[in-house]
C-alpha positions in Angstrom: 0.0 0.0 0.0 1.4 3.4 -1.0 1.9 5.9 1.7 0.2 9.3 1.1 2.5 12.4 0.7 2.0 15.8 2.1 2.1 19.2 0.3 0.8 22.1 2.3 -0.3 25.2 0.7 0.6 27.4 3.6 3.3 27.7 6.2 2.6 26.4 9.6 4.6 29.3 11.1 2.7 32.4 12.2 4.0 35.6 10.8 2.1 37.9 13.0 1.6 37.8 16.8 -1.6 35.9 17.7 -4.1 37.2 20.2 -4.4 35.6 23.6 -5.9 32.2 23.2 -9.7 31.8 23.3 -11.9 28.8 23.0 -12.7 27.7 19.5 -16.0 27.4 17.8 -17.9 28.7 14.8 -20.7 31.2 14.7 -21.4 34.9 15.4 -20.1 36.9 18.2 -21.9 36.5 21.5 -21.8 37.7 25.1 -18.4 37.4 26.9 -18.1 34.8 29.6 -15.3 33.7 31.8 -14.1 30.3 30.8 -11.2 28.0 30.5 -8.8 27.9 27.6 -8.3 25.3 24.9 -7.5 21.7 25.8 -7.5 18.1 24.8 -9.1 14.9 26.0 -8.1 11.3 25.9 -5.1 11.1 23.5 -2.9 8.6 21.6 0.6 8.5 20.3 1.3 11.0 17.5 1.4 9.6 14.0 2.8 11.7 11.3 0.5 11.7 8.3 0.8 13.1 4.8 -1.5 13.8 1.9 -0.8 14.8 -1.6 -3.8 17.0 -2.1 -6.5 18.9 -0.1 -9.3 16.7 -1.5 -11.3 15.2 1.4 -11.1 11.7 -0.1 -8.3 9.7 1.4 -5.7 9.0 -1.3 -5.2 5.3 -1.1 -4.1 2.5 -3.5 -5.7 -0.9 -2.9 -5.0 -4.2 -4.5 -8.6 -5.3 -3.8 -12.1 -3.8 -3.8 -12.6 -1.1 -1.2 -15.7 0.0 0.6 -16.7 3.7 0.4 -17.4 5.0 3.9 -18.9 8.4 4.8 -17.7 9.7 8.1 -20.0 12.4 9.6 -18.6 14.5 12.5 -20.9 16.6 14.5 -19.3 19.5 16.2 -21.2 21.5 18.8 -20.9 25.2 18.5 -20.2 26.9 21.8 -20.7 30.5 22.9 -17.2 30.4 24.4 -15.8 29.0 21.2 -17.6 31.7 19.1 -15.9 34.4 21.1 -12.6 32.6 20.8 -12.7 32.2 17.1 -11.5 35.8 16.4 -8.4 37.4 15.1 -5.7 36.0 12.9 -6.3 32.4 13.9 -9.9 32.8 12.7 -8.7 33.6 9.2 -6.3 30.7 9.1 -9.1 28.4 10.3 -11.4 29.7 7.6 -8.8 28.8 5.0 -8.6 25.3 6.4 -12.3 25.0 6.1 -12.3 26.2 2.5 -9.5 23.7 1.7 -11.5 20.9 3.3 -8.7 20.3 5.9 -10.5 20.9 9.2 -10.3 17.5 10.8 -8.0 14.6 10.0 -9.7 11.3 10.7 -7.8 8.0 11.1 -9.8 4.7 11.2 -8.3 2.0 13.4 -9.0 -1.7 12.8 -9.8 -4.1 15.6 -7.5 -6.6 13.9 -3.7 -6.8 13.7 -1.9 -7.1 10.4 -1.5 -10.9 10.0 1.8 -10.4 8.2 3.5 -8.1 10.7 1.6 -8.8 13.9 1.4 -5.0 14.4 -1.5 -2.6 14.2 -2.9 -2.3 10.7 -2.1 0.9 8.9 -4.8 3.4 9.6 -7.1 4.6 6.9 -7.1 8.4 6.8 -9.1 11.2 5.4 -9.8 14.9 5.8 -13.3 16.0 6.8 -14.7 19.2 5.4 -17.5 21.4 6.7 -20.8 20.7 4.9 -23.5 22.4 7.0 -24.0 24.7 9.9 -27.4 24.9 11.7 -28.1 26.4 15.1 -25.7 24.9 17.5 -24.3 22.2 15.3 -21.7 22.1 12.5 -21.4 19.0 10.3 -18.2 17.8 8.8 -17.9 14.9 6.3 -15.1 12.8 4.9 -15.3 10.1 2.2 -12.9 7.3 3.0 -12.1 4.2 1.0 -11.7 1.3 3.4 -10.1 -2.0 2.1 -12.4 -5.0 2.2 -10.0 -6.9 4.5 -9.5 -4.0 6.9 -11.7 -5.6 9.5 -14.1 -4.0 12.0 -13.4 -0.4 12.9 -12.7 -0.1 16.6 -11.6 3.5 17.0 -11.3 6.8 15.3 -8.2 9.0 15.8 -8.9 12.7 15.3 -6.5 15.6 14.7 -7.9 19.1 14.9 -6.3 21.3 12.2 -7.9 24.5 13.5 -5.9 26.8 15.8 -8.5 26.5 18.5 -10.2 23.6 20.3 -13.6 22.3 19.2 -16.3 20.3 20.9 -16.9 17.0 19.0 -20.3 15.5 19.8 -20.1 12.3 17.8 -18.8 10.6 14.7 -21.0 8.3 12.5 -19.4 5.9 9.9 -21.9 5.0 7.2 -21.5 2.5 4.3 -20.0 -0.5 6.1 -21.3 -4.0 5.5 -22.7 -4.5 9.0 -24.4 -1.1 9.3 -23.3 2.3 10.8 -20.6 2.5 13.4 -21.3 5.1 16.1 -18.6 6.9 18.1 -19.9 8.9 21.0 -17.3 11.6 21.7 -18.8 14.4 23.7 -15.4 15.9 24.2 -13.1 18.8 23.5 -10.5 18.1 20.8 -7.5 20.4 21.2 -5.8 22.1 18.4 -2.7 20.3 17.1 -0.9 23.7 17.6 -1.6 23.4 21.3 -0.6 19.8 21.6 0.5 17.5 18.8 -1.0 14.4 20.5 -4.0 13.2 18.5 -7.2 12.2 20.1 -8.6 8.7 20.3 -12.3 7.9 20.4 -13.4 4.3 20.7 -16.6 3.1 19.2 -19.7 2.6 21.4 -19.1 -1.1 21.7 -17.8 -2.0 25.2 -15.1 -4.5 26.0 -13.7 -6.0 29.2 -9.9 -5.9 29.1 -9.7 -9.6 28.4 -12.0 -9.2 25.5 -10.2 -6.3 23.9 -9.6 -6.9 20.2 -5.9 -7.4 19.4 -5.8 -4.3 17.2 -7.0 -2.1 20.1 -5.0 -3.4 23.1 -2.0 -1.1 22.7 -4.2 1.9 22.1 -6.2 1.0 25.2 -3.1 0.8 27.4 -1.6 3.9 25.9 -4.7 6.0 26.5 -4.7 5.2 30.2 -1.0 6.0 30.5 -1.6 9.4 29.1 -4.4 10.2 31.4 -2.3 9.3 34.5 0.4 11.8 33.6 3.8 11.8 35.3 2.9 13.8 38.4 5.2 16.6 37.3 4.6 20.3 36.5 1.7 22.6 36.6 -1.4 21.5 34.8 -2.6 23.6 31.9 -6.3 24.3 31.2 -6.3 22.0 28.1 -4.7 19.1 29.9 -6.6 15.8 30.5 -4.4 14.5 33.3 -6.0 12.9 36.4 -3.7 12.8 39.5 -4.0 13.2 43.2 -3.0 15.7 45.9 -3.9 16.7 49.4 -6.1 19.6 50.3 -3.3 22.1 50.6 -5.0 24.9 48.7 -7.6 26.2 51.1 -5.4 28.8 52.8 -3.9 31.9 51.4 -0.9 32.7 53.6 0.9 34.8 51.0 -1.9 37.2 51.0 -2.5 37.2 54.8 -0.8 35.0 57.3 -4.0 34.7 59.3 -5.4 32.7 56.3 -2.9 29.9 56.7 -4.7 26.6 57.1 -3.6 23.1 57.9 -3.2 20.5 55.2 -6.1 18.1 55.0 -4.9 14.6 54.1 -2.3 12.8 56.2 -1.9 11.4 59.7 -2.9 14.6 61.6 -5.9 15.5 59.5 -7.1 12.4 57.5 -9.0 13.3 54.4 -9.8 12.1 50.9 -7.6 13.3 48.0 -8.4 15.9 45.4 -7.3 16.4 41.8 -3.7 17.6 41.5 -3.2 21.0 39.9 0.6 21.3 40.2 0.5 25.0 41.1 3.6 26.4 42.8 3.9 26.4 46.6 3.4 29.5 48.8 6.3 31.7 49.6 5.3 31.9 53.3 4.2 28.3 53.7 6.1 25.8 51.5 3.6 23.0 52.1 0.6 25.1 50.9 -0.3 25.6 47.3 -0.7 29.1 45.9 -4.2 30.4 45.3 -5.3 31.2 41.8 -7.5 34.1 40.7 -9.3 31.7 38.3 -10.8 28.3 39.0 -8.3 25.6 39.8 -7.4 23.1 37.1 -9.7 20.2 36.4 -9.3 17.9 33.4 -10.8 19.6 30.3 -13.8 17.4 29.9 -14.8 17.8 33.5 -15.6 21.5 32.9 -19.1 22.8 32.8 -20.9 23.0 29.5 -21.8 26.4 28.0 -25.4 26.1 29.1 -24.4 25.6 32.7 -21.5 28.1 32.4 -23.7 30.9 31.0 -27.0 30.4 32.8 -25.9 29.0 36.0 -23.1 28.0 38.3 -19.8 29.6 37.4 -21.1 33.0 36.3 -23.8 33.0 38.9 -21.4 32.2 41.7 -18.7 34.4 40.4 -21.1 37.4 40.1 -22.5 36.5 43.5 -19.1 36.5 45.2 -17.3 39.3 43.2 -20.2 41.5 42.4 -23.2 41.2 44.7 -21.5 40.4 48.0 -19.0 43.3 47.8 -22.0 45.5 47.1 -23.7 44.0 50.2 -20.6 44.8 52.2 -20.9 48.4 51.0 -24.6 48.5 51.8 -24.3 46.9 55.2 -21.8 49.1 56.9 -21.3 47.0 60.0 -20.8 43.3 59.0 -21.6 42.2 62.6 -24.8 44.0 63.0 -27.8 41.8 63.5 -31.4 42.2 62.5 -33.3 44.7 64.7 -36.5 42.7 64.7 -38.1 39.6 63.2 -40.1 41.9 60.9 -36.8 43.2 59.5 -36.0 39.6 58.4 -39.2 39.5 56.4 -38.1 42.7 54.6 -35.5 40.6 52.8 -38.4 39.0 50.9 -40.6 42.1 50.6 -38.5 45.3 50.4 -35.1 43.9 49.7 -31.7 45.6 50.2 -30.5 48.5 48.0 -27.2 47.6 46.4 -24.8 50.0 44.7 -24.0 47.5 42.0 -21.8 48.1 39.0 -22.9 46.5 35.8 -26.4 46.1 37.2 -28.0 45.1 33.9 -25.6 42.2 33.4 -26.0 41.1 37.1 -29.7 41.1 36.8 -29.6 38.9 33.7 -27.3 36.4 35.5 -29.2 36.5 38.8 -32.8 37.2 38.0 -34.1 35.5 41.1 -32.1 37.8 43.3 -31.7 41.1 41.5 -35.3 42.1 41.3 -35.5 45.8 40.4 -33.4 48.1 38.3 -34.3 51.8 38.5 -33.1 54.4 36.2 -30.1 56.0 37.8 -30.8 54.3 41.1 -29.6 51.3 43.0 -30.4 47.7 42.3 -32.5 45.8 44.8 -31.5 42.5 46.2 -34.8 40.8 47.1 -35.1 37.1 47.9 -37.8 34.8 46.7 -40.1 33.7 49.5 -39.2 30.1 50.3 -42.2 27.7 50.0 -42.0 26.9 53.7 -42.6 30.5 54.6 -45.2 30.9 51.9 -47.3 28.1 53.4 -46.7 29.1 57.1 -44.9 32.2 58.2 -44.5 30.8 61.7 -43.3 27.3 60.6 -39.9 27.9 62.1 -41.4 28.6 65.6 -43.1 25.2 65.9 -41.5 22.4 67.8 -43.3 19.7 65.8 -41.8 21.3 62.6 -38.4 21.3 64.2 -38.8 17.6 64.8 -40.4 16.8 61.5 -37.5 18.3 59.5 -35.1 15.7 61.0 -37.1 13.1 58.9 -38.2 15.2 55.9 -36.0 18.3 55.8 -32.7 18.9 54.1 -30.6 16.9 56.6 -32.2 13.5 57.2 -28.8 12.0 58.0 -28.5 13.3 61.5 -31.2 11.6 63.4 -30.4 8.2 65.1 -32.0 5.8 67.5 -31.2 5.8 71.2 -30.1 2.3 72.2 -28.4 2.8 75.6 -29.1 4.7 78.8 -27.7 6.8 80.4 -26.3 8.9 77.6 -22.6 9.1 78.0 -19.7 10.8 76.3 -16.8 8.6 75.1 -14.3 11.5 75.5 -11.7 11.6 78.2 -13.4 12.9 81.4 -10.0 14.2 82.6 -10.0 16.6 79.7 -13.7 17.2 79.0 -15.3 16.7 82.4 -17.9 14.1 83.6 -19.1 11.8 80.8 -22.6 11.2 81.9 -25.3 13.4 80.3 -27.4 15.8 82.4 -30.5 14.4 80.7 -32.0 12.2 83.4 -34.7 9.5 83.4 -36.9 11.6 85.6 -36.7 14.6 83.3 -37.6 12.5 80.2 -40.5 10.7 82.0 -41.9 14.1 83.1 -41.7 15.2 79.5 -43.6 12.2 78.2 -46.1 12.6 81.1 -46.0 9.0 82.3 -46.8 7.6 78.9 -44.0 5.0 79.5 -40.7 4.7 81.3 -37.4 5.5 79.6 -36.4 1.8 79.7 -39.6 0.8 77.9 -39.2 3.7 75.5 -35.7 2.4 74.5 -36.9 -1.2 74.3 -39.8 -0.1 72.0 -37.6 2.2 69.9 -39.3 5.4 70.9 -36.3 7.6 71.7 -34.2 9.3 69.0 -31.3 11.8 69.1 -29.3 14.4 67.3 -26.0 13.8 68.9 -23.2 16.4 68.1 -21.8 16.2 71.6 -18.5 14.3 71.2 -17.8 15.6 67.7 -18.0 19.3 68.6 -16.8 19.4 72.3 -13.1 19.1 71.5 -13.3 22.3 69.5 -15.4 24.4 71.9 -12.4 26.2 73.5 -10.7 26.9 70.1 -13.9 28.3 68.6 -14.7 30.4 71.6 -11.3 32.2 71.2 -12.6 33.7 67.9 -14.8 36.8 67.8 -18.4 36.7 66.7 -19.1 33.0 67.4 -19.4 30.4 70.1 -19.9 26.7 70.4 -21.2 23.9 72.6 -21.4 20.2 72.4 -25.1 19.3 72.0 -27.6 16.5 72.3 -31.2 16.8 71.3 -33.7 14.1 72.3 -37.0 13.2 70.6 -39.9 10.9 71.4 -41.9 9.0 68.8 -45.6 9.6 69.0 -48.2 7.0 68.2 -48.9 8.8 64.9 -45.2 8.4 63.8 -44.4 12.0 64.4 -41.5 13.1 66.6 -41.8 15.3 69.7 -38.7 17.2 71.0 -38.1 16.4 74.7 -34.8 18.1 75.7 -31.7 19.8 74.5 -28.4 19.5 76.4 -25.6 22.0 75.8 -22.1 21.4 77.2 -19.0 23.5 77.6 -15.9 21.6 78.6 -13.6 22.8 81.5 -11.8 25.9 80.2 -10.4 29.3 81.4 -10.1 27.9 84.9 -13.9 27.1 85.0 -15.3 23.6 85.4 -17.4 21.8 82.9 -20.8 23.5 82.3 -23.8 21.8 81.0 -27.5 22.5 81.1 -30.7 20.9 79.8 -33.5 22.9 78.2 -37.0 21.6 77.6 -40.2 22.8 76.0 -42.1 24.8 78.5 -45.2 26.8 79.3 -43.6 29.7 81.1 -42.2 32.6 79.1 -38.6 32.5 80.4 -38.1 28.8 79.7 -39.9 29.1 76.3 -37.3 31.7 75.2 -34.4 29.7 76.6 -35.7 26.7 74.7 -35.8 28.8 71.5 -32.3 29.9 72.1 -31.1 26.4 72.7 -32.9 25.3 69.5 -30.9 28.0 67.6 -27.7 26.5 68.8 -28.7 23.0 67.9 -29.9 24.1 64.5 -26.6 25.9 63.9 -24.8 22.6 64.7 -27.2 20.6 62.5 -26.7 23.1 59.6 -23.0 22.7 59.8 -23.3 18.9 59.9 -25.7 19.1 56.9 -23.5 21.3 54.8 -20.1 20.0 55.6 -20.7 16.3 56.4 -23.9 15.1 54.9 -23.4 17.1 51.7 -19.7 18.2 51.1 -17.8 15.3 52.8 -20.0 12.3 52.1 -20.9 13.2 48.5 -18.6 15.8 46.9 -15.3 15.1 48.6 -15.5 11.3 49.0 -16.6 10.9 45.4 -13.7 12.7 43.8 -11.3 9.8 44.3 -13.7 7.4 42.5 -13.6 9.8 39.5 -9.9 10.1 39.5 -9.3 6.4 39.8 -11.9 5.6 37.1 -10.3 7.8 34.6 -6.8 6.6 35.4 -7.5 2.8 35.5 -10.7 2.1 33.5 -10.6 2.5 29.7 -13.3 4.5 28.1 -14.4 1.3 26.4 -14.7 -0.5 29.8 -18.4 -1.2 30.5 -18.0 -0.1 34.1 -16.5 3.2 33.1 -19.5 3.7 30.8 -21.9 2.8 33.6 -20.3 5.3 36.0 -19.4 8.1 33.7 -22.8 9.9 33.7 -22.7 9.9 37.5 -19.4 11.8 37.6 -20.5 14.7 35.3 -19.4 18.1 36.6 -18.4 16.9 40.0 -14.8 17.8 39.8 -15.6 21.3 38.5 -18.2 21.7 41.3 -15.6 20.7 43.9 -13.0 23.1 42.4 -15.6 25.9 42.8 -16.1 24.8 46.4 -12.4 24.9 47.2 -12.1 28.3 45.5 -15.1 30.1 47.1 -16.9 28.1 49.8 -14.5 26.1 52.0 -11.5 28.3 51.6 -10.0 30.5 54.3 -12.5 33.3 55.0 -14.8 31.8 52.4 -18.6 31.5 52.7 -18.4 28.6 55.2 -15.8 30.0 57.5 -17.4 33.5 57.6 -20.9 32.2 58.1 -20.8 29.0 60.1 -20.3 28.5 63.8 -16.9 26.7 63.7 -15.4 29.5 61.6 -11.7 28.9 60.7 -11.9 25.4 62.3 -14.7 24.3 59.9 -12.5 22.1 57.8 -10.5 20.7 60.7 -13.9 19.5 62.1 -14.7 18.1 58.7 -11.5 16.0 58.8 -12.5 14.8 62.3 -15.8 13.6 60.9 -14.1 11.8 58.1 -11.7 10.1 60.5 -14.4 9.1 63.1 -17.5 8.5 61.0 -16.9 7.8 57.3 -16.7 4.2 56.1 -17.5 3.1 52.6 -19.7 0.2 53.7 -22.1 2.5 55.4 -22.6 4.9 52.5 -25.4 2.9 50.8 -28.9 3.8 52.0 -29.8 0.5 53.7 -26.5 0.3 55.5 -26.7 4.0 56.6 -30.2 3.5 58.0 -29.1 0.3 59.9 -26.0 2.1 61.2 -28.1 4.9 62.7 -30.6 2.4 64.2 -33.3 3.8 61.9 -33.9 0.4 60.3 -33.3 -3.3 60.9 -33.0 -6.1 58.4 -36.3 -8.0 57.9 -36.8 -10.2 54.8 -40.6 -10.0 55.3 -40.6 -6.1 55.1 -40.6 -4.0 52.0 -37.1 -3.6 50.7 -35.9 -6.1 53.3 -35.8 -3.4 56.0 -38.2 -2.6 58.8 -38.0 1.1 59.6 -37.9 2.3 63.2 -40.2 5.2 62.1 -42.7 4.1 59.5 -43.4 7.6 58.2 -39.8 8.5 57.4 -40.2 10.3 54.0 -36.5 10.3 53.1 -36.1 6.6 53.8 -39.4 5.5 52.3 -38.8 7.3 48.9 -35.1 6.6 49.0 -35.4 2.8 49.4 -37.6 2.7 46.2 -34.9 4.6 44.4 -32.2 2.4 45.9 -33.9 -0.8 44.8 -34.4 0.6 41.2 -30.7 1.6 41.0 -29.6 -1.8 42.3 -31.8 -3.7 39.9 -30.5 -1.7 36.9 -26.9 -2.2 38.0 -27.5 -5.9 38.7 -28.7 -6.5 35.1 -25.9 -4.5 33.7 -23.1 -6.2 35.7 -24.4 -9.8 35.2 -24.5 -9.2 31.4 -20.9 -8.2 31.3 -19.7 -10.6 34.0 -21.7 -13.9 33.5 -18.9 -15.7 35.4 -17.7 -14.8 38.9 -14.1 -15.3 37.8 -14.4 -12.4 35.3 -14.6 -9.9 38.1 -11.5 -11.0 39.9 -9.5 -11.4 36.7 -10.5 -7.9 35.4 -7.2 -6.1 35.9 -8.6 -2.6 35.1 -11.4 -3.1 37.5 -9.2 -4.4 40.3 -6.7 -1.6 39.7 -9.5 1.0 39.9 -10.8 -0.3 43.2 -7.4 -0.7 44.7 -6.4 2.8 43.8 -9.6 4.2 45.3 -8.7 2.6 48.6 -4.9 2.9 48.6 -4.5 6.4 47.0 -7.8 8.3 46.9 -8.7 7.3 50.4 -5.2 6.4 51.5 -5.7 7.6 55.1 -8.3 4.8 55.5 -6.6 2.2 53.3 -6.1 -0.4 56.1 -9.6 -0.3 57.4 -11.2 -3.8 57.4 -14.6 -2.7 56.1 -13.5 -2.0 52.6 -15.3 -4.3 50.2 -13.3 -6.7 48.1 -14.3 -7.2 44.5 -14.4 -11.0 44.0 -17.8 -11.7 42.6 -20.5 -9.9 40.5 -22.5 -9.4 43.7 -19.5 -7.6 45.3 -19.3 -5.3 42.3 -23.1 -4.7 42.2 -23.1 -3.7 45.8 -20.1 -1.4 45.4 -21.4 0.3 42.2 -24.9 0.7 43.7 -23.4 2.5 46.7 -21.4 4.9 44.5 -24.4 5.7 42.2 -26.7 6.2 45.1 -24.2 8.7 46.7 -23.9 10.6 43.5 -27.6 10.7 42.8 -30.2 10.0 45.6 -28.0 10.9 48.6 -26.8 14.2 47.1 -30.3 15.2 45.8 -31.8 14.6 49.3 -29.4 17.0 51.0 -28.9 19.6 48.3 -32.0 20.7 46.5 -34.0 21.6 49.6 -31.5 24.0 51.0 -33.3 27.2 49.9 -36.7 25.8 50.9 -35.6 25.1 54.5 -32.6 27.4 55.1 -33.7 30.3 52.8 -35.5 31.6 55.8 -32.5 31.5 58.1 -34.3 31.5 61.5 -35.4 28.0 60.6 -31.8 26.9 60.0 -29.3 29.5 61.2 -25.7 28.7 60.2 -24.2 30.3 63.2 -25.0 30.9 66.9 -23.0 34.0 67.8 -23.7 34.3 71.5 -23.7 32.0 74.5 -26.8 31.0 76.4 -28.0 33.6 79.0 -27.8 30.9 81.7 -24.1 30.3 81.2 -22.1 32.5 83.6 -24.2 35.6 82.9 -23.9 38.8 84.8 -26.9 40.3 86.5 -27.0 42.9 83.8 -27.0 40.3 81.0 -29.7 38.3 82.7 -31.9 41.4 83.1 -31.4 42.3 79.5 -32.6 38.8 78.5 -35.7 39.1 80.7 -36.5 42.5 79.3 -35.6 41.8 75.6 -35.7 38.1 74.8 -36.3 38.6 71.1 -33.3 40.9 70.9 -31.1 38.2 72.6 -32.4 35.7 70.0 -31.7 38.1 67.1 -28.2 38.7 68.5 -27.6 35.0 68.5 -28.8 34.6 64.9 -26.5 35.4 62.0 -25.7 39.0 61.2 -27.4 40.8 58.4 -24.3 40.2 56.2 -24.0 36.6 57.1 -27.7 35.9 56.5 -27.8 37.7 53.1 -24.6 36.0 51.9 -25.7 32.4 52.8 -29.2 32.9 51.6 -27.9 33.9 48.2 -25.6 30.9 48.1 -28.4 28.5 49.1 -30.4 29.9 46.2 -27.8 29.0 43.6 -27.0 25.6 45.2 -30.6 24.6 45.3 -31.1 25.2 41.5 -31.2 22.8 38.6 -29.3 23.9 35.5 -31.2 23.8 32.1 -28.9 21.1 30.9 -29.4 18.9 34.1 -29.3 15.2 33.4 -31.6 13.3 35.7 -31.1 9.7 36.8 -32.7 7.2 34.4 -34.0 9.8 32.0 -31.6 9.5 29.1 -30.0 6.3 27.7 -26.3 6.6 27.0 -25.2 5.8 23.4 -23.1 2.8 24.5 -26.1 1.4 26.4 -28.4 1.9 23.4 -25.9 0.1 21.2 -26.7 -3.2 23.1 -30.3 -4.4 23.0 -30.0 -6.3 26.3 -28.6 -3.2 28.1 -31.1 -0.9 26.4 -34.0 -3.0 27.6 -32.7 -3.0 31.1 -32.4 0.7 31.1 -35.9 1.1 29.8 -37.2 -0.9 32.8 -35.1 1.3 35.1 -36.7 4.4 33.5 -40.1 2.9 34.0 -39.5 2.3 37.7 -38.3 5.9 38.2 -41.5 7.2 36.6 -43.5 5.0 38.9 -41.5 6.4 41.9 -42.7 9.9 40.8 -46.3 8.7 40.9 -45.8 7.1 44.3 -44.3 10.3 45.7 -47.4 12.2 44.6 -49.7 9.6 46.1 -47.8 9.7 49.4 -47.9 13.5 49.6 -51.6 13.3 49.2 -52.1 10.8 52.0 -53.3 12.6 55.1 -52.3 9.6 57.3 -48.6 10.5 56.6 -48.3 13.4 59.0 -44.6 14.0 58.2 -45.4 14.8 54.6 -49.0 16.0 54.6 -50.6 18.6 56.8 -51.5 22.2 57.3 -48.6 24.4 56.2 -46.3 21.5 55.4 -44.3 21.5 52.2 -44.6 18.1 50.3 -41.5 15.9 50.4 -40.3 15.7 46.8 -36.5 15.7 47.1 -36.3 12.2 45.7 -38.9 12.7 42.9 -36.6 11.7 40.0 -37.4 14.4 37.4 -37.7 18.2 37.5 -37.8 21.3 35.4 -34.9 23.8 35.7 -34.6 26.2 38.6 -35.3 26.0 42.3 -37.9 23.3 42.4 -37.3 21.2 45.5 -37.4 18.0 43.5 -35.3 16.1 40.9 -32.5 13.6 41.2 -29.6 14.4 38.9 -27.3 11.7 37.8 -24.4 13.4 39.4 -23.1 15.8 42.0 -23.4 18.7 39.5 -23.7 21.6 42.0 
């Protein structure tokens, strides 16, 4: 076979200086957006190719009859790309399009050359632009494929433009056995940025042992490229997945007070994040320098244009760099609280005047928040009324609602069954004081008015607790040394009523021995005299601040975002794109790394939203490490295991889902178990298809390497724990994958998309308690002030105006679905659709999720279910699978996408 020759009609050298790089695309100029620069995705070894003309047909000489194949490449136009395609490079790229030399395609056979035993020579052809409609540009190449070439297993792509382009898919028509589909959905870098060509495998999945001989080397080479060499700073167009500790939360070079400990290691155990390779700080050589842009994530992990323009990045960027600085200007004293409860309502009615710059742009980005633009006047920040307030303005006052939200609110992971009495601390009494709780049997039995004894209540599973005592107590003294906040260890006890609702019985707040004073602890109960009523409300404010922190930093950030990132890193490093398990998991990893990068940059960083607005302040992430060290274990992350570990369920083969719930009307658990079973059934059918024999799991070297790396690298600080599952059988794999998919979908949805509904009115879930209880070592003057002005004391304990407005705005964006959200079970992946057996299994999965939506509606209409139906109660819809865009309080996305 003759090798093609190359004769280029232009020089590859640039005679004039190019503008700064932009993202590539085709189309008219559009609105500017902040985005990342050009990049590349999964790559292969560079092969030098030549052609003797600019004709799109591959110039080949065959000794036998060839098959004419039409390759159609769909490129998605992007707004960012349209902006980027300006300047001199635009002109050069237009010439390439006119010459029909936009994309070089190389077809790869699944067979080796029988004569040489090497990869068959690739069949090559240039694709030219043939159409442009709306968001899509079509390119076509006519390629003559020898009859003995064999099945096509991959397409290698080289982008001849000077800017990257987003390739949606490639379809090869004209082959004997029908079209070959190649789902790309990936950025293809310019060859001028990186000479490495891109490899896209067809939609057919293969276990490593089944890999066609012609693709084995390519499969191995792709994974090697994705792992990188662990050296140098990552560029925005890189596709390298590597690990690092959390050493980028502080900013000591800017301010030494912003130095923060490294999370990850013996002192502060923590999962690992994606390595960026940024230089170390000048003032702290173990910390990584901060960046003014988002930290690096591999190119295909970045938000789409739809999400970028209409949602997260611009929204959050404008929020933090436009609106919040304006808030700081409008609210002169950042520590001032609200003068009255009525003033809090003005956030939803009157709003706050903001001296915004670029007000028209900000309103377009944040229409829910920036409500009014007046000619020559200030913008107005006015919050949407949360549905909870809309239904019942006094919902946050009611004790029954306080209790109900432990089962149907935005943190259903805190409540647990009381199994022992008396309640005792496991901390060292020499350091933290007497271990036994001040909540006594007599006190509880008085509260339940002789209904039953404490012993009987425990035996019949009637007592439940929010227990943040031992977790928080070690940090009480440290936090109290900071201004504007305070902390206690806390326990909150509940009793299960006959109608399956919970009743709060008591709150215990504890301060350890400190400053020469002995341990202080006090118990508060619901009461009928005014002083104790107000003390109870203040105690609830402290507990709610503790639960808000647990919700945001443990139930949400740690257990979903943070612990999932190692699964993603290991999957991309060890599982080929053609691996069926990679293709199963990939939709559930969409946008998570970019979301986590946003979190590190703006939310959990030194003096970020969390530190400036939550009770533990600068110790927030240290406490997060403590929670990971003491509480997190993979085998308890699945829903059934989590419920059992908290005493909220017991195994029972005769009960629905094989579990008997301790509280029958537990909306989160009831809806979640249906979703869990549907996920598990879908994954079971998928796994058993690809692993019909148990031995195939243990012999799958990519699968074993992935799971080993998750444990020994991504979660290295827990690598020796005995509870890690071992992948020996298909059932082991099913259980592990079901847990991961649940965490990315149902778990995250249940704690994320109700944040604005329940925390948007901050008295219901304050993020910080700024003052100690009036009964703790108060002066006569302080006690008198409390008696004369109890509402003022409560308002002073609540977040300041600045803190409240800041977190309410963040909850608004975090509770919102992007217009391009992908919901679990809604859309079949191309590789699944390729296989009739897998496609049929997915359709059954989709049907079960639609049925779940109907069941949720029926349950919310059932007046016997008091925890989800009643006067002023917002229906429980967090696990209703599908939703429209926006802040809806329902919808389960495939992935942790915000």
